[in-house]
C-alpha positions, -999 to +999 in steps of 0.1 A: +280+190-015+304+171+008+295+146+035+299+170+064+274+194+048+248+167+046+253+158+082+248+195+091+215+196+072+204+163+088+212+176+124+196+210+117+163+194+106+165+168+134+167+194+162+144+219+145+115+194+144+122+181+179+111+146+168+133+118+182+115+087+170+101+073+138+064+078+129+051+044+121+034+043+097+040+075+079+041+068+041+008+082+028+009+077-010+024+052-034+056+066-050+042+069-085+011+081-104-013+053-104-020+034-137-056+028-148-056-005-129-045+012-096-012-004-087+021-015-103+031-049-088+065-051-070+088-073-092+118-073-069+115-069-031+140-061-003+162-090+007+159-093+045+189-115+047+216-091+035+202-061+017+233-048+000+248-052-035+271-079-023+252-113-028+255-140-001+235-168-018+203-164+003+173-142-004+146-138+024+113-122+016+091-101+039+069-131+046+099-152+059+102-173+028+138-181+020+154-188-014+188-201-024+184-210-061+179-188-091+182-156-071+209-138-090+198-104-104+182-104-128+174-141-131+149-148-103+122-174-106+091-158-120+069-146-092+095-150-064+099-112-065+135-115-055+171-109-061+200-116-038+211-085-019+184-062-031+179-033-007+146-018-020+114-026-038+112-024-076+080-011-093+082-018-130+064+008-151+068+027-184+094+054-187+085+089-176+057+079-153+057+108-127+074+097-094+058+111-062+071+118-028+056+091-006+054+114+025+061+150+035+098+157+038+130+176+030+151+169-001+187+161+009+199+145-023+189+153-059+215+144-085+227+120-112+252+100-092+274+069-097+256+037-090+267+004-075+301-008-086+299-033-101+262-034-112+244-065-099+240-093-124+270-080-144+250-056-165+265-024-179+252+008-163+232+033-183+252+063-173+248+079-139+218+071-117+190+096-113+186+096-075+165+116-050+166+111-013+140+127+011+143+130+049+109+127+067+115+145+100+119+111+118+144+082+116+136+075+080+147+084+045+130+075+012+153+069-018+141+070-055+165+055-081+169+052-118+150+085-126+152+101-160+161+138-164+149+163-154+148+159-116+119+180-104+133+190-069+166+204-056+185+199-023+170+221+004+134+221-009+105+207+011+080+184-005+045+173+004+032+137+000+021+133-037+044+160-051+060+150-084+097+148-077+109+132-110+101+107-137+106+070-140+135+057-161+163+032-163+194+052-156+223+036-138+222-001-130+189-009-148+181-031-178+144-021-179+124+010-168+115+008-131+115+027-098+138+014-071+121+026-039+142+022-008+139+031+029+170+038+049+169+042+087+190+067+107+213+075+078+208+082+041+242+069+029+246+038+007+269+014+025+280-015+003+290-037+033+267-027+062+235-012+048+210+011+065+181-004+045+148-016+060+117-029+043+086-006+044+065-037+039+075-049+073+085-084+085+059-111+088+080-142+092+077-166+121+114-160+132+134-129+139+139-104+110+174-111+097+179-074+090+183-069+128+217-085+126+231-057+106+225-024+125+200-036+151+170-024+130+139-045+123+115-037+094+081-023+102+051-017+080+053+020+072+023+026+050-007+046+063-039+027+059-075+024+072-099-003+082-112-010+047-082-020+025-086-022-012-067-020-045-050+013-049-047+019-011-013+021+005-024-008+028-026-032-001+002-045-022+004-071-050+037-087-058+048-097-093+035-129-109+030-137-146-007-146-145-025-117-127-058-108-144-075-075-137-113-077-133-134-046-135-157-060-109-160-061-071-155-035-044-150-001-060-152-020-094-118-036-093-104-070-083-077-094-094-077-131-101-049-157-105-051-194-114-055-216-083-027-240-073-022-269-049+015-273-055+035-248-034+066-252-056+048-235-084+033-207-063+040-173-080+013-148-069+006-133-035-007-100-020-008-084+014-034-062+032-024-043+063-049-021+082-039+006+106-057-005+138-067+025+159-078+007+190-071-027+206-101-049+204-119-079+189-122-074+152-142-092+125-121-097+095-144-094+064-135-102+028-153-089-002-156-113-031-172-104-064-193-127-084-165-145-103-171-177-123-150-205-110-138-188-078-120-210-053-140-228-026-110-231-002-089-200-006-063-198+023-061-164+041-030-161+063-037-138+092-007-124+111-009-108+145+023-091+157+028-087+195+046-058+213+079-077+211+077-080+173+068-117+172+042-129+147+015-154+152-001-168+120-036-182+117-048-198+084-085-195+075-100-214+046-128-194+029-153-203+001-150-174-023-183-183-040-202-177-007-222-145-005-209-128-037-207-090-041-207-084-004-185-085+027-183-118+046-167-124+080-141-151+078-129-150+114-129-128+146-096-121+164-082-099+191-059-073+175-035-050+195-036-013+186-012-001+159-002-017+126+000-051+141-021-072+117-016-084+082-034-107+058-016-125+030-034-144+003-016-165-023-025-186-053-024-217-031-056-234-022-066-264-001-064-297-019-102-301-015-109-268-033-130-265-064-129-236-088-101-224-110-093-189-096-083-172-064-098-138-061-081-107-045-104-079-035-111-056-005-107-066+032-125-049+061-116-049+098-147-042+120-143-036+158-171-057+172-175-034+203-176+001+188-178-001+150-197+029+137-196+021+100-220-008+098-230-033+071-262-012+065-240+017+056-215-002+035-238-022+012-266-013-013-298-025+003-320-014-026-296-007-055-324+006-078-326+039-059-292+054-067-262+047-090-232+060-071-202+072-091-166+075-079-156+108-063-134+129-085-106+139-080-096+112-055-072+118-038-080+155-036-063+186-022-090+213-019-123+198-030-138+167-045-171+161-064-195+134-052-217+124-081-246+100-084-277+093-105-310+093-085-336+070-100-366+079-078-380+110-060-365+108-025-348+127+003-310+122-002-286+125+026-248+126+023-226+124+054-188+124+058-171+103+084-134+100+094-114+068+096-127+061+132-163+064+120-169+098+137-192+121+119-175+150+102-201+168+081-235+165+065-231+179+030-266+172+017-300+165+033-328+174+009-356+160-013-345+156-049-361+147-082-346+119-104-315+128-124-277+131-124-265+150-093-231+165-082-222+177-047-189+193-039-172+186-005-146+213+002-127+193+029-143+211+059-163+198+089-197+210+102-180+240+118-164+250+084-129+241+097-106+224+072-101+187+083-066+172+083-050+150+057-064+115+059-089+090+047-126+098+049-158+079+041-190+093+027-224+077+028-251+084+003-285+073+016-323+075+011-349+060+033-343+025+018-308+028+004-273+034+018-238+030+003-204+040+014-174+052-006-139+064+003-120+096-004-085+106+005-075+142+014-039+151+008-026+186+016 
């Protein structure tokens, strides 16, 4: 199909949807089937300085850190998550992992196409690049590169978030299997000299995003999230480092640890949490720390607040990760504007006075001090001997999900569903039960038996002395 045909498709969709501005954020799922440990780390991120295949000797990360040495693809310093001129984010994973549409959209490109010429780093291409591009009824296009055959979708098809569109590979300019996930704004074409690329992980530096110098764009956080951000959520992202350790412990039974450092020159591990703030207000920022031996006593949480002009203000909070284990602890209270205007970054760096060998990465929670409806009493086990709560399955779900638990005492059990704002959606159970293994199905409807929209929901399982909250994601 020639270029003019693609523009015709673009304009037809644009005017048919009557949407003239980007939906921020709008990416609802990670672009791959999750591994057992929830997320693949990003090994190479978008270069904010000049995100094209023509290197310019400077690499700038989403957090404002700049690099000028050892940045040639594919020879970056371990853990820097870089290479010079990279326009997307690379998730390294095994071949043939199903690749998913990150949001609802319309397929405008699905083909094995020529890649960059020449390939970065001087490597030889592995034939043509398996490439899919999806338009999302706004200013944004998602691009999925290096896919293996077969491609699951064709030009002209519509896809829903979470649909399998292809399979991971190393076609085109790739030396190892990985997904190159790229966002282009206002145009889907690859321009070698003046790219359309932006970074869906936003810009959190303390100076202007360098991308704005190319086409006037600035990068924005584009991932849908909620007020409790945990591993596996779209609001949490780990970046590659050689010494991550997965721990089957903590909030939702998963956490990560890395060796603690005091020398910034050797820092190689970092992660970011970004909530979707529904209302302006004063928020407690709570961190969940599992009971990990040798956790750091002075972990440094970097909290970024972005104002209406796109300027970031950073506050660094030192927190003792051995304090109040296996529960949420407030580390600071800040005023946060509405929208996705807050981020928390944690690195392997600790204060020089810190004891303990490991920095722990687990869930963060943002609680509006004025109108929070999901309270500590709902979110923690007060008497954990009453019920053993199991994860909902499937999760995410499309039509229904099963909420299972083991009741250890005779008791009235109540299960309530809440939306992301804490508003009550439905009571799915309220009855006295005998001890034993129980399963309750929620069919995605509210108390009026109307199907609720796609989104993140919480369910509480409670007795007269016990209450615990878990999360489910409905994707239609």
